[in-house]
Steps between C-alpha positions, in 0.01 A plus 500: 500500500139474389254283668181312381277314741221300352227266624456495876666820624443396860740217460778719373721771669736749363684745745781743453732461799769758395619708193634169325322231701172333423310215668276300281294201622216262404316283745258203480334306780214332676317590816431841663647722771313783657224467237745540214632224261834399634690639201343842544586497875852391409553775239345767740733407792803492255405849382452629858824347638706648214341849534564497873863404466555753225493757776836350637814637349676167551227336291525756240874452465465127492241492208713726289769228459420166322608229759405712794147563347460115470597436857278792616200351303565164659454657838177671394364175357594302815316759708191492275487131500517476867219751549286313246568157666419643854156638368386167352391174650784314325700237676729209431198263413268730312538819288196717478658775277813528308635702200760470227718811453753594241672838585754679281728774635632711208811712593791649310447266193449182702187302577489283807208258500379357839246222452282237673216298358328486159524853375786578260729748333652500158763712311412587144798614296549499112210274416595246770370428848662342802357413846634695797371261777460133557172297533366438853191304381464128520275405209463117585172563674180599328515838679850654494661521853736775586837401631559836655286807543436820718315464830528111490772499765638755751839485329538622143659266242573663154718469190711776373637582147645809333563621146664803337254712305573680177280749300224312315452234770155424637430336842160316490338384832220252470268333742581159357801308358520429119647185371662416166615704203165540346356664820800741522452602137133553572600725791729700289214563250264603771728763653344745258152391550253729663325219686730198575216337702703455824681703760834615366728784571758604232795736570693619195834659529622767258826717522303814585561511872843516625411359838401161355822399312858544606753660266579168318235228470579130438335370181518113570181327512527192727265305721553645844630273782227437750605438865267355749530673842494229763244554772749591781718716280209698369368559842830606636567749211146625523479557864846639529434748226161569650672608828760717321244672269200529727353837501 
């Protein structure tokens, strides 16, 4: 896998969690926490939480398996969200700081996308591009309003999708959503540009690392099914996994 981070690097994160497991993320937000923009604080806490848990054999075994890795990352994100919320002045009637986050766990030829907010992930394959997450922005108002975001509430609410990767694929993480066929085509053309003019993280996958792809790869390109994690279910999974995988 080869990575390229362009634009605002403080809004992007790439972290190798194991021999065949990577965490990729992009964040965008408003407000501050501890003197840092909320997106920088979010990514810093996400990195620190992952690095701390990597000392646990249980966590290392979990992130080496596709579905277990996604569950483990839900626990990490739930912990990060709770910590951020506790360190802001946010409450039910007023939000002082919040951030969109799109995180991708790549393990054994699969990509699991965990998403909340206005950031986005796309899969580029064979000259076509497909979204890997849904849209959490309500555009009816002059200023877009986030339907869900990190640090906005004590309990995390996210959507999850997954897709099988094949050699030649590229996962593109953006700080915003793109709309329509023309914008998608423009994005494809800009993947090779040296300065795309916005925060962007591109991960390209080639058949040169045995840990990335399984022995046989599925070569079907379809729009992934995106599942919304209900608040109660997401919290239950996150905190149960957190208890099991805590270091």
